[in-house]
C-alpha positions in Angstrom: -50.3 -68.9 181.7 -46.9 -67.3 181.2 -47.8 -64.9 184.1 -48.3 -68.2 186.2 -44.7 -69.6 185.0 -43.3 -66.4 185.7 -44.7 -66.5 189.5 -43.5 -69.9 190.0 -40.0 -69.1 189.0 -39.9 -66.0 191.1 -41.0 -68.0 194.1 -38.5 -70.8 193.6 -35.7 -68.1 193.5 -37.0 -66.4 196.7 -36.8 -69.7 198.6 -33.0 -70.6 197.4 -32.4 -67.1 198.2 -33.1 -67.8 201.9 -31.2 -71.1 201.9 -27.6 -70.3 199.9 -26.0 -73.8 201.3 -28.4 -76.0 199.5 -27.7 -73.7 196.4 -24.0 -74.3 196.9 -24.8 -78.2 197.4 -26.9 -78.5 194.5 -24.2 -76.5 192.4 -21.5 -78.7 193.5 -23.6 -81.9 192.4 -24.6 -80.7 188.9 -20.7 -79.8 188.4 -19.6 -82.9 189.5 -21.9 -84.8 187.3 -21.2 -82.6 184.4 -17.4 -83.7 184.6 -17.8 -87.4 185.3 -20.3 -88.0 182.3 -17.8 -86.6 179.6 -14.8 -88.6 181.4 -17.0 -91.7 181.6 -18.0 -91.5 177.9 -14.3 -90.9 176.6 -12.7 -93.5 178.6 -15.3 -95.8 177.7 -14.5 -95.6 173.9 -10.6 -95.8 174.3 -9.5 -99.5 173.7 -7.3 -101.3 176.3 -3.5 -101.0 174.9 -2.4 -103.8 176.9 -3.2 -107.6 175.5 -4.5 -110.0 178.0 -2.5 -112.6 178.7 -3.4 -116.0 177.1 -4.6 -118.8 179.4 -2.0 -121.2 180.4 -1.8 -124.9 178.8 -0.5 -127.8 180.2 3.2 -128.0 180.4 3.7 -131.7 180.7 1.9 -134.1 178.1 -1.2 -136.0 179.5 0.3 -139.3 179.2 3.2 -138.4 181.4 2.8 -139.6 185.3 3.1 -135.8 186.3 -0.1 -134.0 187.8 0.5 -130.5 186.0 -1.3 -127.8 188.1 -0.9 -125.4 184.8 -3.2 -123.0 186.7 -0.9 -122.3 189.7 -3.3 -124.1 192.3 -0.8 -124.4 195.1 -3.9 -125.0 197.8 -4.5 -128.1 195.5 -1.1 -129.1 195.4 -0.5 -129.1 199.1 -3.2 -131.0 199.8 -2.3 -133.7 197.5 1.4 -133.7 198.9 -0.3 -134.4 202.7 -1.5 -137.5 201.3 1.6 -139.1 199.9 4.6 -140.5 201.8 7.1 -138.6 199.2 6.2 -135.5 197.0 8.2 -134.0 194.3 7.0 -130.5 193.5 8.5 -128.9 190.3 7.7 -125.2 190.1 8.6 -124.1 186.6 7.6 -121.0 184.2 6.5 -121.9 180.6 8.9 -119.1 179.2 12.2 -120.5 180.7 14.2 -122.5 178.7 16.0 -124.3 181.6 12.3 -125.4 182.8 11.9 -126.7 179.1 15.3 -128.6 179.5 14.5 -129.9 182.8 10.9 -130.9 181.8 12.2 -134.0 179.8 14.4 -135.6 182.8 11.4 -135.0 185.5 9.3 -137.4 183.1 12.2 -139.5 182.8 12.5 -140.0 186.5 8.6 -139.9 187.1 8.4 -142.9 184.8 10.6 -144.9 186.7 9.6 -143.9 190.1 5.6 -143.3 189.6 4.9 -146.1 191.9 6.8 -144.9 194.7 6.6 -141.0 194.6 4.0 -138.5 193.8 5.2 -136.0 190.9 3.4 -132.5 191.0 4.0 -129.8 188.7 2.9 -126.1 189.2 2.7 -123.4 187.1 4.3 -120.3 189.1 4.3 -117.6 186.5 0.4 -117.3 186.1 -0.5 -114.2 187.5 -4.0 -115.3 188.7 -2.7 -118.7 190.5 -1.7 -118.9 193.9 1.5 -120.0 193.5 2.4 -116.5 192.2 0.9 -114.6 195.2 2.4 -116.7 197.6 5.8 -117.9 196.1 8.8 -115.3 195.3 11.3 -117.4 193.1 14.4 -115.6 191.7 15.0 -118.6 189.3 13.1 -121.6 187.5 13.0 -124.2 187.9 12.7 -125.3 191.8 12.4 -128.6 193.0 11.0 -129.1 196.4 11.0 -132.7 198.0 8.6 -133.6 201.0 9.3 -136.5 203.2 5.5 -137.0 204.8 5.2 -133.9 206.5 8.8 -133.0 206.5 10.0 -130.3 204.1 10.6 -128.7 201.7 13.8 -130.2 200.9 15.5 -128.2 197.8 17.2 -129.8 195.5 20.2 -127.8 194.1 22.2 -130.4 192.1 22.2 -130.7 188.4 19.0 -130.9 186.9 19.4 -134.4 185.1 17.4 -137.8 185.5 20.3 -139.9 187.0 21.5 -137.1 189.6 17.8 -136.1 190.5 16.7 -139.8 190.6 19.5 -140.5 193.1 18.3 -137.9 195.4 14.7 -138.8 195.5 15.8 -142.3 196.2 17.9 -141.0 199.4 15.1 -139.0 200.5 12.8 -141.9 200.0 14.9 -144.2 202.4 16.9 -141.6 204.2 18.3 -144.8 206.4 20.1 -148.2 205.7 19.2 -151.0 207.6 22.3 -153.0 208.6 21.3 -156.7 209.7 24.5 -158.1 210.0 28.3 -157.1 210.8 29.3 -157.9 207.4 26.7 -155.3 206.1 27.7 -152.8 208.7 31.3 -153.4 207.4 30.6 -153.0 203.9 28.6 -149.9 204.6 31.9 -148.1 206.4 34.3 -149.3 203.7 31.9 -148.5 200.7 31.3 -145.1 201.9 33.4 -142.0 202.8 31.2 -140.5 205.5 29.0 -142.8 207.4 26.9 -142.5 210.5 25.4 -145.5 212.2 22.6 -145.2 214.8 21.8 -148.2 217.2 18.1 -148.5 218.6 16.7 -151.3 220.2 13.2 -151.9 218.9 12.3 -154.6 221.1 11.2 -152.0 223.8 8.9 -150.2 221.3 8.0 -150.7 217.9 8.9 -147.1 216.7 11.3 -145.5 219.5 11.2 -142.1 220.0 15.0 -141.8 219.3 14.5 -143.3 215.9 12.2 -140.6 214.8 14.8 -138.0 215.8 17.8 -139.8 214.0 15.4 -140.2 211.0 14.6 -136.4 211.0 18.4 -135.7 211.6 19.0 -137.7 208.1 16.5 -135.4 206.5 18.0 -132.2 207.9 21.3 -133.5 206.5 20.0 -134.1 203.1 18.4 -130.3 203.2 21.9 -129.1 203.8 23.7 -131.5 201.5 22.5 -131.9 198.2 25.0 -134.2 197.2 24.3 -136.8 199.9 27.8 -137.4 200.8 26.8 -138.4 204.4 25.2 -141.8 204.5 23.0 -142.8 207.8 22.2 -146.2 208.8 20.4 -147.9 211.6 21.8 -151.1 213.6 19.0 -152.9 215.7 21.0 -155.9 216.6 23.6 -155.3 219.8 26.3 -158.0 218.8 26.5 -155.7 215.6 26.6 -152.6 217.2 29.2 -153.6 219.4 31.3 -153.7 216.2 31.6 -150.1 216.2 31.7 -149.4 220.1 27.8 -148.9 220.6 26.6 -150.3 223.6 24.1 -147.9 224.9 20.7 -147.7 223.3 20.0 -144.3 220.9 23.5 -143.9 220.2 25.1 -142.3 217.2 28.4 -143.1 215.8 30.1 -141.0 213.0 32.9 -143.1 211.0 35.9 -141.2 209.9 38.9 -142.7 207.9 41.6 -140.4 208.7 40.7 -139.4 212.4 39.4 -141.2 215.2 35.6 -141.9 215.0 33.3 -140.1 217.2 30.0 -141.0 219.4 27.2 -138.4 219.6 27.7 -136.8 223.3 24.4 -136.6 224.8 25.8 -135.5 227.9 26.9 -132.1 226.2 24.0 -131.8 223.7 20.5 -132.2 223.4 19.4 -135.4 221.4 17.4 -133.4 218.6 17.1 -133.8 214.9 18.9 -130.6 214.4 21.7 -131.1 216.7 22.4 -134.2 215.4 22.9 -133.0 212.0 24.9 -130.3 213.1 27.2 -132.3 215.0 27.7 -134.7 211.7 28.4 -131.8 209.6 30.8 -130.3 211.9 32.9 -133.1 212.4 32.7 -134.9 209.5 36.0 -135.3 207.0 36.0 -135.6 203.4 38.9 -137.6 201.4 37.2 -136.3 198.0 35.3 -133.4 197.7 32.8 -133.2 194.6 32.2 -130.0 192.6 28.8 -129.6 191.0 27.1 -126.8 189.3 24.6 -125.0 191.1 22.3 -124.0 188.0 23.7 -120.4 188.6 26.8 -118.3 188.6 29.0 -119.8 191.1 32.8 -119.1 192.6 32.6 -122.2 194.4 35.5 -124.1 192.1 37.6 -120.8 192.3 37.5 -120.7 196.2 38.3 -124.0 196.3 41.5 -123.4 194.1 42.6 -120.4 196.4 43.2 -122.9 199.1 45.9 -124.5 197.6 47.0 -127.1 194.9 44.1 -129.0 193.6 44.0 -132.5 191.8 40.8 -132.3 189.6 39.6 -135.4 188.4 36.9 -135.5 185.3 35.1 -138.7 185.1 31.9 -139.8 183.5 29.8 -140.3 186.7 26.3 -141.6 187.3 25.2 -141.6 190.9 22.6 -144.6 190.3 26.0 -147.3 189.8 29.1 -148.1 191.4 32.0 -146.3 189.8 35.2 -148.4 190.0 37.4 -145.5 189.1 36.1 -143.2 191.8 37.0 -145.9 194.2 40.6 -146.2 193.0 41.1 -142.7 193.2 39.6 -142.4 196.5 42.2 -145.1 197.7 45.0 -143.1 196.3 43.3 -140.1 198.1 43.3 -142.1 201.6 46.5 -143.5 201.0 48.1 -139.8 200.4 46.1 -138.5 203.6 46.9 -141.6 205.7 49.4 -141.2 208.7 48.3 -137.6 209.8 45.2 -139.0 211.7 45.1 -141.2 214.9 43.8 -144.1 213.2 45.2 -144.1 209.8 45.5 -146.7 207.6 48.5 -147.8 206.2 49.5 -149.8 203.4 51.0 -153.2 203.8 52.9 -154.5 200.8 54.8 -158.2 200.9 56.8 -160.1 198.7 57.2 -163.5 198.6 59.9 -165.4 196.6 58.8 -168.2 194.7 62.4 -169.3 193.0 65.1 -166.9 193.5 67.1 -168.6 190.4 64.2 -167.9 188.0 63.7 -164.6 189.3 59.7 -164.9 189.7 57.9 -163.6 192.5 54.2 -162.9 193.7 53.0 -159.5 194.7 50.1 -158.7 197.2 48.7 -155.2 197.9 46.3 -154.9 200.2 44.9 -152.2 203.1 45.2 -153.3 206.9 42.0 -154.3 208.3 40.2 -153.8 205.0 39.7 -157.0 202.8 37.4 -155.0 200.3 40.6 -153.4 198.7 42.5 -156.7 197.9 44.3 -157.3 194.3 45.0 -160.6 193.3 48.1 -162.1 192.9 50.2 -161.6 190.0 53.5 -163.3 188.8 56.3 -160.8 187.9 58.6 -162.7 185.3 62.1 -161.8 184.0 64.7 -159.8 186.0 65.0 -157.1 183.3 61.4 -156.4 181.8 58.4 -154.7 183.1 55.0 -156.6 183.0 51.5 -155.4 183.5 49.5 -156.4 186.5 46.1 -155.6 187.6 45.9 -152.4 189.9 43.5 -150.0 191.4 45.4 -146.9 191.3 45.8 -146.1 187.5 43.0 -144.4 185.8 44.0 -145.2 182.5 45.3 -148.6 182.3 47.2 -151.4 184.1 50.0 -150.2 186.2 53.3 -151.6 184.8 55.7 -152.6 187.7 59.6 -154.0 187.3 60.3 -157.1 189.6 63.7 -158.3 189.1 65.8 -161.5 190.5 67.5 -159.6 193.3 64.4 -158.1 194.7 62.7 -161.4 194.9 65.9 -163.2 196.2 66.3 -160.8 199.0 62.5 -160.7 199.9 62.4 -156.9 199.6 59.0 -155.2 199.6 57.4 -154.3 196.6 54.6 -152.2 197.0 52.8 -150.2 194.4 51.7 -146.8 196.0 53.6 -147.2 199.1 55.7 -144.0 198.3 52.8 -141.8 198.8 51.5 -143.2 201.7 51.3 -140.4 204.2 52.8 -138.1 201.9 50.3 -135.3 202.7 52.4 -134.7 206.2 55.7 -135.3 204.5 55.3 -132.6 201.9 55.2 -129.0 202.1 52.7 -128.9 198.8 49.7 -130.4 200.3 47.2 -131.5 197.5 43.1 -131.2 197.8 41.5 -134.0 196.0 38.2 -132.8 193.8 35.8 -135.0 191.6 33.8 -133.3 188.7 31.6 -134.9 186.3 32.9 -134.9 183.1 30.0 -134.4 181.3 28.8 -131.6 183.5 32.3 -129.8 183.2 33.3 -130.8 179.5 34.3 -127.0 178.8 36.5 -126.8 181.6 38.1 -130.1 180.9 38.9 -128.8 177.4 40.1 -125.3 178.7 42.4 -127.2 180.7 43.8 -129.5 178.1 41.2 -132.6 177.4 41.0 -133.7 173.9 37.7 -133.4 172.5 35.5 -136.6 172.1 38.0 -138.3 174.3 35.9 -140.3 176.8 38.8 -141.5 179.3 39.0 -139.8 182.5 41.1 -136.4 182.7 43.4 -135.8 185.6 45.4 -132.5 186.5 46.8 -130.6 189.1 46.1 -126.9 189.2 48.6 -124.8 191.4 47.0 -121.3 191.5 49.4 -119.7 193.4 52.2 -120.4 190.8 49.5 -120.0 188.1 50.5 -123.6 186.5 48.7 -126.9 185.9 49.9 -130.3 185.0 48.1 -132.7 183.1 48.5 -136.6 183.9 49.6 -138.4 180.9 47.8 -141.5 179.7 50.9 -143.6 179.9 51.7 -142.3 183.5 50.1 -143.3 186.9 48.6 -141.6 189.5 51.0 -142.1 192.5 53.7 -141.3 190.3 51.8 -138.1 189.3 51.2 -137.0 192.8 54.7 -137.9 194.1 56.6 -136.0 191.1 54.5 -133.0 191.8 55.6 -133.3 195.7 59.0 -133.5 195.3 61.2 -130.1 196.2 62.1 -129.9 192.5 59.3 -131.4 190.6 60.1 -132.7 187.1 56.3 -132.1 185.9 56.3 -129.6 183.3 53.8 -126.9 182.8 50.9 -127.9 180.5 50.2 -125.5 177.7 46.6 -125.4 176.2 46.5 -124.3 172.8 44.5 -124.1 169.7 44.7 -127.4 167.0 47.2 -126.5 164.8 46.1 -126.6 161.2 47.2 -126.8 157.9 48.4 -123.2 156.5 49.7 -122.6 153.1 50.0 -119.7 151.3 49.5 -117.2 153.8 50.3 -114.0 154.4 50.7 -113.9 158.2 51.4 -117.3 159.6 48.9 -118.0 162.6 51.0 -119.7 165.6 49.8 -122.1 168.5 51.3 -123.3 171.6 52.3 -126.6 169.9 54.2 -124.7 166.9 55.5 -121.7 168.8 58.9 -122.9 169.7 59.6 -124.5 166.2 58.4 -121.2 164.5 59.8 -118.5 166.8 63.2 -120.2 167.6 64.0 -121.2 163.9 67.6 -120.0 163.7 67.4 -119.8 159.7 64.5 -117.2 159.8 63.8 -113.8 161.3 60.2 -113.6 162.9 58.1 -110.8 163.3 55.6 -111.8 165.8 52.2 -110.1 166.6 50.7 -110.9 170.2 46.8 -110.4 170.0 43.4 -111.7 171.5 39.9 -111.9 170.4 38.7 -109.4 173.2 41.5 -106.6 172.4 39.9 -104.0 170.2 43.1 -102.5 169.3 44.5 -106.0 168.0 41.7 -106.1 165.3 42.8 -102.7 164.0 46.2 -104.1 163.3 44.9 -106.8 161.0 45.1 -104.7 157.8 48.7 -103.2 158.8 50.0 -106.9 159.2 48.2 -108.1 156.1 50.1 -105.1 154.0 53.3 -106.2 155.8 52.7 -109.7 155.0 52.2 -108.6 151.2 55.5 -106.6 150.8 57.6 -110.0 152.4 55.6 -112.3 150.3 58.2 -115.0 148.9 61.0 -113.8 151.4 62.3 -116.9 153.0 64.3 -115.2 155.7 61.4 -113.3 157.2 58.2 -114.8 158.8 55.5 -112.5 159.9 53.3 -114.3 162.3 50.8 -113.7 165.0 49.6 -115.8 168.1 46.3 -115.6 170.3 47.4 -115.3 173.7 43.9 -115.8 175.0 43.6 -119.3 173.6 47.2 -120.6 173.4 49.5 -121.0 176.7 53.0 -119.9 176.0 56.3 -120.5 178.1 56.7 -117.7 180.7 59.5 -116.3 179.1 57.8 -115.7 175.8 55.0 -113.7 177.5 54.1 -110.1 177.5 52.5 -107.4 179.8 50.0 -106.3 177.4 48.0 -106.2 174.0 48.9 -105.8 171.3 52.9 -106.3 171.5 55.0 -106.8 168.5 58.5 -108.4 169.0 61.3 -108.9 166.4 63.0 -112.2 167.1 66.2 -112.1 164.6 67.7 -115.3 163.4 71.0 -117.0 164.8 70.5 -114.7 168.1 67.2 -115.2 169.2 68.1 -114.1 172.7 68.3 -110.9 171.6 64.8 -110.3 170.7 63.5 -106.5 170.4 60.0 -104.9 171.1 58.4 -102.6 169.2 58.4 -99.1 171.0 55.2 -98.4 172.6 55.4 -94.8 171.9 55.5 -95.6 168.1 52.4 -95.7 165.9 52.1 -99.3 164.4 52.0 -98.3 160.7 53.6 -99.9 157.7 56.2 -97.7 157.1 57.5 -97.4 161.1 57.3 -101.7 161.1 59.4 -101.7 157.7 61.8 -99.2 159.7 61.9 -101.5 162.8 62.7 -104.9 160.9 65.0 -103.4 158.6 67.0 -101.8 161.7 67.4 -105.0 163.5 67.7 -107.5 160.8 71.3 -108.8 159.8 73.5 -111.8 161.1 76.0 -112.2 164.0 79.2 -110.5 164.4 81.0 -113.9 165.2 79.6 -115.4 162.1 81.4 -112.6 160.0 84.8 -113.3 161.7 84.8 -116.7 161.3 83.7 -116.8 157.5 86.0 -116.1 154.6 86.2 -113.2 152.1 84.0 -115.3 149.5 81.3 -116.2 152.1 81.3 -112.2 153.0 81.0 -111.4 149.5 78.0 -114.0 149.0 76.5 -112.7 152.3 77.1 -109.1 151.1 75.4 -109.8 147.7 72.3 -111.8 149.5 72.0 -108.8 151.8 72.1 -106.4 149.0 69.8 -108.1 146.8 67.3 -108.5 149.9 67.8 -104.9 150.6 67.5 -104.1 146.8 64.1 -105.8 146.6 62.8 -104.5 149.7 63.4 -101.2 148.3 61.8 -101.6 145.1 58.8 -103.0 146.7 58.9 -99.8 148.8 59.1 -97.6 146.0 56.2 -99.3 144.4 54.1 -99.0 147.2 55.1 -94.8 147.6 54.2 -94.7 143.9 51.1 -96.2 144.3 50.7 -94.4 147.4 51.2 -90.9 145.4 48.5 -92.0 143.1 46.2 -92.9 145.5 46.9 -89.4 146.9 46.1 -87.5 144.1 43.0 -89.5 143.3 42.0 -88.5 147.0 43.1 -85.0 146.3 40.6 -85.1 143.2 37.8 -86.4 145.0 38.4 -83.8 148.0 38.1 -80.9 145.6 35.1 -82.4 144.3 33.6 -83.0 147.5 34.6 -79.4 148.9 32.9 -77.8 145.8 29.9 -80.0 146.9 30.0 -78.8 150.1 30.4 -75.0 149.3 27.0 -75.9 146.8 25.2 -77.7 149.7 26.2 -74.8 152.2 24.9 -72.0 149.8 21.7 -74.0 149.5 21.5 -74.5 153.2 21.8 -70.8 153.6 18.7 -70.1 151.2 16.8 -72.8 152.6 17.0 -71.2 156.3 16.2 -67.7 154.8 13.2 -69.1 153.1 12.3 -71.0 156.4 12.8 -67.6 158.3 10.2 -65.8 155.7 8.1 -68.7 156.3 8.1 -68.8 159.7 7.3 -64.8 159.5 4.3 -65.5 157.4 3.1 -68.4 159.8 3.3 -66.1 162.7 1.2 -63.3 160.7 -1.3 -66.0 159.8 -1.6 -67.0 163.2 -1.9 -63.6 164.4 -4.8 -63.0 161.9 -6.6 -66.3 162.6 -6.5 -65.4 166.3 -8.3 -62.0 165.4 -10.8 -63.5 162.9 -11.6 -66.0 165.8 -12.3 -63.6 168.1 -14.4 -61.4 165.8 -16.1 -64.7 164.8 -16.7 -65.6 168.9 -17.8 -61.8 169.1 -20.2 -62.1 166.2 -21.4 -65.4 167.2 -22.3 -64.1 170.6 -24.2 -61.2 168.9 -26.5 -63.5 167.0 -26.9 -65.7 170.0 -28.3 -62.6 171.6 -30.3 -61.6 168.8 -32.0 -65.1 168.3 -32.7 -65.1 172.0 -34.3 -61.6 171.7 -36.2 -62.8 168.4 -37.4 -66.0 170.5 -39.1 -63.8 173.1 -40.4 -61.4 170.9 -41.8 -64.7 168.9 -43.2 -65.8 172.2 -44.8 -62.1 173.1 -46.3 -61.7 169.6 -47.9 -65.2 169.9 -49.4 -64.1 173.1 -50.4 -60.9 171.4 -52.2 -62.5 168.5 -54.1 -65.0 171.2 -55.2 -61.7 173.1 -56.1 -60.2 169.9 -58.1 -63.3 168.9 -59.9 -63.2 172.4 -60.6 -59.8 172.0 -62.1 -59.9 168.6 -64.2 -62.8 169.7 -65.6 -61.2 172.6 -66.3 -57.7 170.6 -67.9 -59.7 167.9 -70.1 -61.4 170.7 -71.1 -58.2 172.0 -72.1 -57.0 168.7 -74.2 -59.9 168.0 -76.0 -59.5 171.6 -76.5 -55.9 171.0 -78.1 -56.7 167.4 -79.9 -59.2 169.0 -80.9 -56.6 171.6 -82.2 -54.0 168.9 -84.2 -56.4 166.9 -85.7 -57.3 169.7 -86.5 -53.8 170.8 -87.8 -53.0 167.2 -90.1 -56.0 167.3 -91.5 -54.9 170.6 -92.0 -51.5 169.6 -93.5 -52.7 166.2 -95.6 -54.9 168.4 -96.7 -52.2 170.2 -97.4 -49.8 167.9 -99.7 -52.4 165.9 -101.5 -53.0 169.4 -102.0 -49.3 170.2 -104.4 -48.5 167.6 -106.4 -51.5 167.9 -106.7 -50.3 171.8 -107.5 -47.0 170.5 -109.8 -48.3 168.1 -111.8 -50.3 170.8 
């Protein structure tokens, strides 16, 4: 059997030797399997270190009329929006705080417009959703509107329910139908920018030009999210002739300051994009709205760099009419009138009723516009002012004086006539801007609006001169604009500062914009003032220095140690500094001779004391005019002041000496401790080196023992293999010996049987032979 196995192995080896390519292939396959098997087993045992993302949940509550596709099913959203006339798609990320804040506003709008508009919310952050794979948004949330198959129209305005609802309603009804001349007149007077299209529906139920005009209104909404330009449709030829439209498919752009325009179909193609571009290129804005874009923006800075700007902060709701907005628009129109070809001028008339009693009636209205008409008010008395209703004051009613001489002469009395066309007559042209007071509350407060003050806030900012002026509650907008436009403006620069708090028994007095002149220009006190800011790191280092200085001069009525935060308090230009921190000393009786602390000198308590003592004193002309008694009294006062300051300095020096001795003793103790730690460190380093040497020796001994043990293991393995072979051969020999013994035993048995047979035969023969012989 063993010989047969050995023969088969020799035969296989001979066959493989004849084909070496197969040997290499089989070896490579076996080696690859041997490598992949342990790798697979090893990797299979390692646990995943990345926790799988939790499945998304509903972002909107189930009762909200918003279909929440929280798994990012973009294909489902596309299918649903194609079935609805107007759809709103709200793309959100569940972790985004802006998305969480906008969720409430979306719900409010959806509750009011659920019957007209379809609201869809798509989770665009779920990694397994189609929205995450196809859309690449840089911020959330993103709101897209679709008008049937037109879209998307991205909403980039404030995510508030009123603004969002107003924009959605504009998309639902992009065109306004004007059936009568009165409706046309109201449309052109109520909206600053109006576009009117004339189409004859008698020839066709839906003319082709009408669809183009409708798409142009949607294109304008896509580019102008504020919706400043309004589009309207006229189907009656008589009504269309009111705006000089006689041909079918004509488009009229109404402008107040310049001549209105008609779309030039001869020069441009009548397409939706061309009409939209033409309208946005030729429109004019009397007032510009500035709204946040839900991202960092330089829109306000760009507008302020164009020139002086009048900013009006007022509570605004785009869903309701704002009377104050109309009033400011009327003033802006008056200011800019007279510069265009079709300017609207103010017509004023004074009708004397009784010259003896000095009573007259005033009528203020715009020519050609019956919408802005103020009722007649009687102004009595030739010496006093009476309050009449006006459309030009943002705070209260306008006060106008009307004397007897005015009425008897029949002169014109016109509120606002002085600002008519002022833009063309002044070198300081104003641009009018509107801002929502709720959205821009921090900016309004930084410009001077009072916190919790709900009245409109109006200011003029001149970025070139770095000044701004605020309209007082008792003033009028017309007078405010006129005072700014004159060559020598009587308006004062508004200083914005912190609220003055009651400070009692403070070492360093905190000065604000309101208390600056009262504190610093006090002729009975010397003032040492520190200019600082919250963002100045060097200023915070000087706080303890000024506190120590305040302790030294505590109770001194002749010197005030103060500081002012120039980052939160505006100061007059003559008191500003060019860098921070800065210390200025204002001596009493001669404030114009203020002295600045040297920049190359360290700001320490001794240096500041030397600086104060060096520049304190009285004016020389006061000493010449005073008598000998007054001089002696002043000398005694100054001597007592200096003596008190010297005694305080001596006490401070003594305390510093004691502190120095204590610090010296602590330094000696620390030096000894440091010395002991240094010696201990050297000892530990030497012991560490010895341990490192022992570790190297042990590693060498370990490697040697390991080598010997490996060699011994190999020898034992060889002996084990040899013993195994010997055992196998011994077994075979035992088998052979057993077989030989069995065969020998059989042969012996046969030989014995043959011998016995032979003996029996011989005996039989011997027994038969005598009988034969006897016979």
